[in-house]
C-alpha positions in Angstrom: 9.1 -6.4 7.4 7.6 -9.8 6.5 6.5 -10.3 2.9 4.5 -13.3 1.9 4.6 -14.3 -1.8 2.0 -16.7 -3.3 2.7 -18.6 -6.5 -1.0 -19.5 -6.9 -2.6 -16.0 -6.6 -2.3 -15.2 -10.2 -0.7 -11.8 -9.3 2.8 -11.2 -10.5 5.4 -11.5 -7.8 6.7 -7.9 -8.3 3.1 -6.7 -7.9 2.7 -8.7 -4.7 5.9 -7.1 -3.2 4.8 -3.7 -4.3 1.4 -3.9 -2.8 2.6 -5.3 0.5 5.2 -2.5 0.8 2.6 0.1 -0.1 0.2 -1.2 2.5 2.9 -1.2 5.1 3.7 2.5 4.3 0.0 3.5 4.2 -0.7 1.8 7.5 2.4 3.4 9.2 4.2 0.1 9.7 7.0 1.5 7.5 7.9 5.1 8.6 9.4 7.9 6.7 13.2 7.4 6.3 13.1 3.7 7.0 15.3 1.6 4.7 13.8 -1.2 2.7 15.8 -4.4 2.5 18.5 -4.4 -0.2 17.5 -5.8 -3.6 19.8 -8.8 -3.1 18.8 -9.5 0.5 15.1 -9.4 -0.3 15.6 -11.6 -3.5 17.6 -14.1 -1.4 15.0 -14.2 1.4 12.1 -14.7 -1.0 14.1 -17.0 -3.3 13.3 -14.9 -6.4 15.2 -12.9 -9.0 16.9 -9.6 -8.2 15.2 -8.3 -11.3 11.8 -8.9 -9.8 12.6 -7.0 -6.7 14.1 -4.2 -8.8 10.9 -3.9 -10.7 8.9 -3.6 -7.5 11.2 -1.0 -6.0 11.3 1.0 -9.3 7.5 1.1 -9.5 7.3 2.1 -5.9 9.7 5.0 -6.6 7.7 6.0 -9.7 4.5 6.1 -7.6 6.2 8.3 -4.9 6.4 5.8 -2.1 10.1 5.4 -1.8 13.3 7.0 -3.0 16.2 4.9 -4.4 19.6 6.4 -3.6 22.3 4.6 -5.5 24.8 3.0 -3.2 22.8 3.8 -0.1 19.5 2.0 -0.5 15.8 2.5 -0.9 14.1 4.8 1.7 10.5 5.3 2.5 9.3 8.8 1.6 7.2 11.1 3.8 3.5 10.2 4.0 2.7 13.8 3.2 3.9 13.5 -0.3 1.2 14.4 -2.9 1.3 11.0 -4.6 0.9 9.1 -1.4 -2.0 11.4 -0.3 -3.6 10.8 -3.7 -3.3 7.0 -3.2 -4.9 7.3 0.2 -7.8 9.3 -1.2 -8.3 6.8 -3.9 -8.4 4.0 -1.3 -11.0 6.0 0.7 -13.1 6.5 -2.4 -13.1 2.7 -3.2 -13.9 1.8 0.4 -16.8 4.3 0.5 -18.1 3.0 -2.8 -18.1 -0.5 -1.4 -19.9 0.8 1.7 -22.5 2.6 -0.4 -23.1 -0.6 -2.5 -23.5 -2.7 0.7 -25.8 -0.1 2.2 -28.0 -0.3 -0.9 -28.2 -4.1 -0.7 -29.1 -3.8 3.0 -31.6 -1.1 2.1 -30.0 1.5 4.5 -30.9 5.1 3.7 -28.4 7.8 2.8 -29.2 9.6 6.1 -28.6 6.5 8.1 -25.3 5.8 6.3 -24.2 9.4 7.0 -25.1 9.0 10.7 -23.1 5.7 10.8 -20.1 7.4 9.3 -20.3 10.3 11.8 -20.5 7.8 14.7 -17.5 5.9 13.4 -15.5 9.1 12.8 -16.2 10.2 16.3 -15.0 6.9 17.8 -11.5 7.2 16.4 
């Protein structure tokens, strides 16, 4: 897992770590049961404080993406968990809202937008 941290993004470092790990889990790049790098290893690789990584991992656990087992590590939870499913639904809603707004700007009818969605759903 390759994490990229930006000092100029204006987003706190723990949040950048959290978002990149969440994205990897939701995309399937990180699978159920995989172990995240240890706190110290990740902190050393990114040249940041262990406390920053701890905060990212703690928030990921609170959101239901990972499970911290003391002395064993931090493991990715099953994608079927309710919290993860809720996160994915929220992401779909946001993407659909963006598509709807773009369709309005492009003056595409509701029916044409439905047809486009149906075509795209059938392709996958």
